[in-house]
C-alpha positions as CSV (number, residue, x, y, z in Angstrom):
1,M,93.9,95.9,75.1
2,H,90.4,95.9,73.6
3,A,88.2,93.2,75.2
4,P,84.5,94.2,75.3
5,M,83.2,90.9,76.5
6,F,79.4,90.4,76.7
7,P,77.6,91.1,79.0
8,I,79.1,94.4,80.2
9,P,76.8,95.5,83.1
10,P,77.8,92.6,85.4
11,R,81.4,93.2,84.7
12,I,81.1,96.9,85.7
13,R,79.3,95.8,88.9
14,M,82.1,93.3,89.7
15,L,84.8,95.9,89.0
16,K,83.1,98.4,91.3
17,S,82.9,95.8,94.0
18,L,86.5,94.9,93.7
19,R,87.6,98.6,93.6
20,G,86.1,98.9,97.1
21,K,88.4,96.2,98.5
22,N,91.5,98.6,98.4
23,Y,93.9,96.2,96.7
24,K,97.4,97.6,96.3
25,W,98.3,95.6,93.2
26,I,96.1,94.1,90.4
27,M,97.2,91.5,87.9
28,P,94.8,92.3,85.0
29,G,96.3,89.8,82.6
30,H,98.4,90.4,79.4
31,V,99.9,93.6,80.9
32,M,102.2,94.5,83.8
33,P,100.7,94.6,87.3
34,M,98.9,97.8,88.1
35,G,97.7,99.7,91.1
36,P,94.0,100.3,92.0
37,E,93.7,102.8,89.2
38,F,93.1,99.7,87.0
39,F,89.5,99.5,88.3
40,D,88.7,103.1,87.2
41,K,90.3,102.6,83.8
42,A,88.4,99.3,83.2
43,I,85.1,100.7,84.4
44,Q,85.5,103.8,82.1
45,Y,86.4,101.5,79.2
46,Y,83.3,99.3,79.7
47,E,81.0,102.3,80.2
48,T,82.3,104.0,77.1
49,T,82.0,100.8,75.2
50,L,78.3,100.5,76.2
51,K,77.7,104.1,75.2
52,I,79.4,103.6,71.8
53,I,77.5,100.3,71.1
54,G,74.2,102.1,72.0
55,E,74.9,104.9,69.6
56,S,76.3,102.8,66.8
57,P,74.0,101.2,64.2
58,D,76.4,98.4,63.4
59,V,79.6,96.6,64.4
60,K,81.8,98.5,61.9
61,T,80.8,101.8,63.3
62,A,81.2,100.7,66.9
63,N,84.6,99.2,66.0
64,E,85.8,102.5,64.5
65,K,84.5,104.6,67.4
66,L,86.2,102.4,70.0
67,I,89.5,102.5,68.2
68,K,89.2,106.3,68.0
69,A,88.3,106.5,71.7
70,Y,91.2,104.2,72.7
71,P,93.9,104.6,70.0
72,R,96.7,103.3,72.2
73,Y,94.8,100.0,73.1
74,G,96.1,97.0,71.2
75,G,94.2,93.9,70.2
76,T,91.9,95.7,67.8
77,F,91.3,92.3,66.1
78,L,89.4,91.3,69.3
79,L,86.7,93.9,68.5
80,D,85.9,91.9,65.4
81,L,85.4,88.8,67.6
82,F,83.5,90.4,70.6
83,L,81.4,93.2,69.1
84,P,79.0,91.1,67.0
85,A,77.5,89.5,70.2
86,F,76.2,93.0,71.1
87,Y,74.3,93.3,67.7
88,K,72.6,89.9,67.5
89,N,69.3,91.3,68.8
90,K,69.7,94.9,67.7
């Protein structure tokens, strides 16, 4: 599910910290429990999101690129809610 919540860098740091705790099961919310691979997937999503936002001139372009990068992720309407926060000072 798409959920690029602002600010991303602290989220990446938190996920990397949690990844190091060797949890066997993670309850990420709105999906079934996952193993520790959740952390790598979430970190990759947030890093890709930052890259796409940095390369995209506007919300519409970033939205399209994120959907293309993660076509199986649901909640695309959340991109319309969250992405504008990244473009307020751009």
